[in-house]
ROZAGU-379337 format. One record per residue: residue number from 0; residue in three letters; x, y, z of N, C-alpha, C in turn. Coordinates in steps of 0.02 Angstrom, whole numbers, padded with zeros to 5 digits, always signed. Each point is the difference from the previous one (the first is absolute). Layout:
! residues N
+-----+------+--------+--------+--------+--------+--------+--------+--------+--------+--------+
| seq | type |   n.px |   n.py |   n.pz |  ca.px |  ca.py |  ca.pz |   c.px |   c.py |   c.pz |
+-----+------+--------+--------+--------+--------+--------+--------+--------+--------+--------+
| NUM |  ala |      X |      Y |      Z |      X |      Y |      Z |      X |      Y |      Z |
...
+-----+------+--------+--------+--------+--------+--------+--------+--------+--------+--------+
This chain:
! residues 105
+-----+------+--------+--------+--------+--------+--------+--------+--------+--------+--------+
| seq | type |   n.px |   n.py |   n.pz |  ca.px |  ca.py |  ca.pz |   c.px |   c.py |   c.pz |
+-----+------+--------+--------+--------+--------+--------+--------+--------+--------+--------+
|   0 |  met | +00809 | -00032 | +06113 | +00066 | +00060 | +00063 | +00036 | -00023 | -00078 |
|   1 |  asn | +00058 | -00082 | +00029 | +00037 | -00033 | -00045 | -00036 | +00018 | -00098 |
|   2 |  asn | -00052 | -00027 | -00019 | -00040 | +00011 | -00056 | +00037 | +00050 | -00015 |
|   3 |  asn | -00010 | +00071 | +00028 | +00021 | +00070 | -00026 | +00078 | -00012 | -00025 |
|   4 |  ile | +00033 | -00013 | +00044 | +00076 | -00013 | -00023 | -00012 | -00040 | -00042 |
|   5 |  glu | -00011 | -00057 | -00012 | +00014 | -00057 | -00073 | -00021 | +00037 | -00043 |
|   6 |  leu | -00071 | +00022 | +00000 | -00022 | +00072 | -00078 | +00057 | +00044 | +00001 |
|   7 |  glu | +00014 | +00030 | +00034 | +00030 | +00060 | -00021 | +00082 | -00031 | -00021 |
|   8 |  ser | +00019 | -00057 | +00025 | +00060 | -00057 | -00026 | -00007 | +00002 | -00063 |
|   9 |  ala | -00052 | -00036 | -00022 | -00035 | -00020 | -00047 | -00015 | +00064 | -00040 |
|  10 |  ile | +00006 | +00015 | +00017 | -00017 | +00080 | -00062 | +00070 | +00054 | -00009 |
|  11 |  ala | +00032 | -00014 | +00045 | +00050 | +00021 | +00007 | +00072 | -00030 | -00061 |
|  12 |  ala | -00030 | -00070 | +00005 | +00032 | -00023 | -00043 | -00028 | +00011 | -00064 |
|  13 |  leu | -00036 | -00031 | -00019 | -00052 | +00014 | -00046 | +00026 | +00078 | -00085 |
|  14 |  asp | +00010 | +00049 | +00112 | +00022 | +00067 | -00058 | +00078 | +00011 | -00017 |
|  15 |  gln | +00024 | -00054 | +00036 | +00096 | -00001 | +00003 | -00011 | -00050 | -00072 |
|  16 |  tyr | -00043 | -00029 | -00013 | +00021 | -00052 | -00080 | -00032 | +00072 | -00047 |
|  17 |  gly | -00028 | +00021 | +00005 | -00023 | +00038 | -00070 | +00082 | +00035 | -00001 |
|  18 |  tyr | -00010 | +00044 | +00056 | +00060 | +00043 | -00012 | +00068 | -00022 | -00033 |
|  19 |  asp | -00020 | -00060 | +00012 | +00105 | -00050 | -00006 | -00022 | -00003 | -00066 |
|  20 |  lys | -00064 | -00023 | -00003 | -00017 | -00017 | -00087 | +00011 | +00054 | -00045 |
|  21 |  lys | -00015 | +00051 | +00011 | -00030 | +00085 | -00035 | +00099 | -00008 | +00000 |
|  22 |  his | +00038 | +00016 | +00043 | +00099 | +00023 | -00010 | -00006 | -00049 | -00026 |
|  23 |  ser | +00012 | -00068 | +00010 | +00051 | -00030 | -00048 | -00002 | -00020 | -00048 |
|  24 |  ser | +00101 | -00014 | -00024 | -00016 | +00006 | -00084 | +00004 | -00055 | -00012 |
|  25 |  asp | -00072 | -00048 | +00003 | -00004 | -00044 | -00049 | -00026 | +00027 | -00064 |
|  26 |  leu | +00007 | -00048 | -00093 | -00055 | +00013 | -00037 | -00034 | +00024 | +00008 |
|  27 |  glu | -00040 | -00062 | +00050 | -00085 | +00006 | -00006 | -00028 | +00070 | +00022 |
|  28 |  gln | +00033 | +00003 | +00051 | -00009 | +00108 | +00016 | +00038 | +00062 | -00046 |
|  29 |  ala | +00021 | -00039 | -00053 | +00037 | +00057 | -00032 | -00070 | +00027 | -00054 |
|  30 |  arg | +00009 | +00077 | +00010 | -00053 | +00032 | -00057 | +00024 | +00029 | -00022 |
|  31 |  asn | +00051 | +00042 | +00010 | +00016 | +00026 | -00064 | +00076 | -00001 | -00006 |
|  32 |  lys | +00050 | +00044 | -00035 | +00038 | +00006 | -00032 | +00063 | -00010 | +00044 |
|  33 |  thr | -00004 | +00006 | +00051 | +00058 | +00038 | +00057 | -00014 | -00074 | +00039 |
|  34 |  gln | -00036 | -00004 | +00018 | -00024 | -00079 | +00031 | +00026 | -00048 | -00014 |
|  35 |  met | -00027 | -00010 | -00088 | +00057 | -00065 | -00031 | +00048 | +00018 | -00001 |
|  36 |  leu | +00029 | +00079 | -00023 | +00070 | -00007 | -00001 | +00047 | -00051 | +00104 |
|  37 |  lys | -00028 | +00044 | -00002 | +00017 | -00030 | +00098 | +00015 | -00065 | +00005 |
|  38 |  tyr | -00060 | -00014 | -00045 | -00007 | -00118 | +00044 | +00027 | +00006 | -00051 |
|  39 |  ile | +00017 | -00012 | -00064 | +00031 | -00021 | -00042 | +00101 | +00009 | +00002 |
|  40 |  asp | +00020 | +00070 | +00026 | +00075 | +00010 | +00011 | +00024 | -00075 | +00061 |
|  41 |  ser | -00067 | -00012 | +00064 | -00027 | -00054 | +00046 | +00027 | -00062 | -00027 |
|  42 |  leu | -00019 | -00021 | -00038 | +00011 | -00074 | -00044 | +00104 | +00029 | +00007 |
|  43 |  asp | +00016 | +00045 | +00008 | +00088 | -00013 | -00026 | +00006 | -00032 | -00077 |
|  44 |  phe | -00037 | -00018 | -00082 | +00040 | -00028 | -00008 | +00063 | +00037 | -00054 |
|  45 |  asn | +00023 | -00054 | -00030 | +00057 | +00048 | -00038 | -00028 | +00019 | -00066 |
|  46 |  leu | +00048 | +00021 | -00018 | -00048 | +00047 | -00093 | -00020 | -00066 | -00042 |
|  47 |  arg | +00027 | -00056 | +00002 | -00059 | -00053 | -00040 | -00064 | -00014 | +00040 |
|  48 |  arg | +00027 | -00011 | +00051 | -00064 | -00032 | +00020 | -00061 | +00082 | -00013 |
|  49 |  leu | +00027 | +00066 | +00033 | -00055 | +00064 | -00021 | -00024 | -00029 | -00079 |
|  50 |  leu | +00053 | -00010 | -00052 | -00045 | -00007 | -00088 | -00035 | -00058 | -00014 |
|  51 |  ile | +00009 | -00060 | +00054 | -00055 | -00021 | -00019 | -00037 | +00000 | +00050 |
|  52 |  leu | -00021 | +00036 | +00056 | -00042 | +00008 | +00008 | -00032 | +00080 | -00053 |
|  53 |  gln | +00016 | +00039 | -00026 | +00002 | +00074 | -00051 | -00024 | -00061 | -00049 |
|  54 |  glu | +00037 | -00061 | -00029 | -00049 | -00016 | -00029 | -00073 | -00027 | +00005 |
|  55 |  ala | +00002 | -00037 | +00019 | -00062 | -00065 | +00038 | -00060 | +00057 | +00033 |
|  56 |  val | -00006 | +00094 | +00011 | -00038 | +00061 | +00031 | -00035 | -00011 | -00068 |
|  57 |  asn | +00062 | +00021 | -00061 | -00011 | +00015 | -00058 | -00063 | -00062 | -00057 |
|  58 |  glu | +00013 | -00049 | +00030 | -00023 | -00053 | -00023 | -00082 | +00016 | +00013 |
|  59 |  leu | +00009 | +00038 | +00069 | -00078 | -00033 | +00030 | -00054 | +00074 | -00011 |
|  60 |  val | +00045 | +00040 | -00009 | -00014 | +00057 | -00039 | -00052 | -00001 | -00041 |
|  61 |  glu | +00059 | -00019 | -00071 | -00046 | -00014 | -00057 | -00046 | -00053 | +00000 |
|  62 |  asn | +00009 | -00065 | +00028 | -00049 | -00050 | +00008 | -00087 | +00055 | +00025 |
|  63 |  glu | +00028 | +00050 | +00060 | -00079 | +00024 | +00016 | -00019 | +00057 | -00041 |
|  64 |  lys | +00051 | +00036 | -00020 | -00038 | +00046 | -00004 | -00044 | -00050 | -00120 |
|  65 |  arg | +00044 | -00033 | -00005 | -00040 | -00033 | -00061 | -00069 | -00065 | +00036 |
|  66 |  leu | -00012 | +00027 | +00059 | -00047 | -00052 | +00034 | -00016 | +00065 | -00005 |
|  67 |  leu | -00015 | +00030 | +00028 | -00025 | +00071 | +00002 | -00038 | +00024 | -00065 |
|  68 |  ala | +00021 | +00008 | -00057 | -00012 | +00004 | -00050 | -00045 | -00032 | -00043 |
|  69 |  gln | +00000 | -00069 | +00021 | -00058 | -00072 | -00030 | -00045 | +00040 | +00040 |
|  70 |  his | +00012 | +00027 | +00059 | -00060 | +00004 | +00073 | -00043 | +00049 | -00090 |
|  71 |  glu | +00035 | +00045 | -00010 | -00040 | +00055 | -00004 | -00033 | +00007 | -00078 |
|  72 |  asn | +00034 | -00033 | -00035 | -00048 | -00056 | -00044 | -00027 | -00011 | -00010 |
|  73 |  ile | -00012 | -00044 | +00029 | -00071 | -00067 | +00018 | -00060 | +00054 | +00032 |
|  74 |  gln | +00011 | +00029 | +00057 | -00015 | +00039 | -00001 | -00056 | +00057 | -00048 |
|  75 |  thr | +00057 | +00046 | -00038 | -00024 | +00023 | -00036 | -00042 | -00041 | -00091 |
|  76 |  tyr | -00004 | -00062 | +00005 | -00009 | -00052 | -00001 | -00056 | +00008 | -00023 |
|  77 |  lys | -00027 | -00018 | +00085 | -00107 | -00009 | +00016 | -00007 | +00044 | +00011 |
|  78 |  thr | +00036 | +00058 | +00012 | -00029 | +00056 | -00014 | -00035 | +00022 | -00069 |
|  79 |  lys | +00027 | -00014 | -00036 | -00024 | +00013 | -00075 | -00049 | -00062 | -00026 |
|  80 |  ile | +00007 | -00038 | +00051 | -00064 | -00081 | -00031 | -00057 | +00030 | +00032 |
|  81 |  ile | -00008 | +00029 | +00065 | -00028 | +00044 | +00037 | -00071 | +00046 | -00030 |
|  82 |  asn | +00049 | +00050 | -00047 | -00030 | +00057 | -00030 | -00004 | -00037 | -00062 |
|  83 |  leu | +00022 | -00060 | -00027 | -00040 | -00015 | -00056 | -00060 | -00035 | +00002 |
|  84 |  ser | -00019 | -00028 | +00062 | -00039 | -00035 | +00042 | -00055 | +00040 | +00014 |
|  85 |  arg | +00020 | +00084 | +00029 | -00086 | +00010 | +00010 | +00011 | +00064 | -00087 |
|  86 |  gln | +00043 | -00005 | -00035 | -00036 | +00057 | -00057 | -00028 | -00047 | -00073 |
|  87 |  phe | -00013 | -00053 | +00024 | -00032 | -00062 | -00058 | -00047 | -00035 | +00055 |
|  88 |  asn | -00010 | +00037 | +00067 | -00028 | -00031 | +00083 | -00016 | -00087 | -00028 |
|  89 |  ile | +00061 | -00042 | +00016 | +00003 | -00059 | -00013 | +00035 | -00040 | +00069 |
|  90 |  ser | +00019 | -00038 | +00018 | +00023 | -00015 | +00074 | +00076 | -00020 | -00005 |
|  91 |  tyr | +00018 | +00042 | +00044 | +00080 | -00025 | -00015 | +00044 | -00072 | -00027 |
|  92 |  asp | -00020 | -00043 | +00024 | -00011 | -00083 | -00049 | -00006 | -00009 | -00064 |
|  93 |  glu | -00091 | +00048 | -00024 | +00030 | +00002 | -00048 | +00030 | +00026 | -00065 |
|  94 |  val | +00028 | +00047 | +00008 | +00067 | +00039 | +00015 | +00038 | -00048 | -00056 |
|  95 |  val | +00018 | -00040 | +00086 | +00075 | -00051 | -00009 | -00019 | -00028 | -00067 |
|  96 |  gln | -00075 | -00024 | +00008 | -00009 | -00073 | -00036 | +00017 | +00010 | -00064 |
|  97 |  ile | -00047 | +00082 | -00034 | +00007 | +00028 | -00062 | +00096 | -00013 | -00019 |
|  98 |  met | +00026 | +00006 | +00050 | +00078 | +00058 | -00007 | +00036 | -00059 | -00027 |
|  99 |  lys | -00016 | -00064 | +00036 | +00013 | -00063 | -00016 | -00052 | -00040 | -00064 |
| 100 |  gln | -00014 | +00020 | -00031 | -00030 | -00011 | -00057 | +00026 | +00038 | -00035 |
| 101 |  gln | +00026 | +00062 | -00016 | +00017 | +00040 | -00051 | +00109 | -00022 | -00002 |
| 102 |  glu | +00012 | -00043 | +00067 | +00061 | -00003 | -00025 | +00010 | -00087 | -00053 |
| 103 |  asn | -00062 | -00028 | +00029 | +00031 | -00077 | -00011 | -00062 | +00018 | -00074 |
| 104 |  ala | -00021 | +00049 | -00036 | -00029 | +00017 | -00067 | +00062 | +00006 | -00044 |
+-----+------+--------+--------+--------+--------+--------+--------+--------+--------+--------+
């Protein structure tokens, strides 16, 4: 009987933790604009600090966009190499080797 009470207590505590985590104002839990605004407002930043935050966020966004574009370009490049290898019935590595030879010529 005592084990059942302890188990029920543990489950209730986990449920409460999940509920609290879901409804907290942590930035980690923010998934939409409203939640983000609520969190940022709770920081009680003055205008100067908000402008610095805005600048930092803009910098991070630009960096993420750059990395995403770079990743897409690499994927496109890899796909082109794969298509060439299929077209000429040679391996991926052989296509890369030929491209290196052409670059050095």
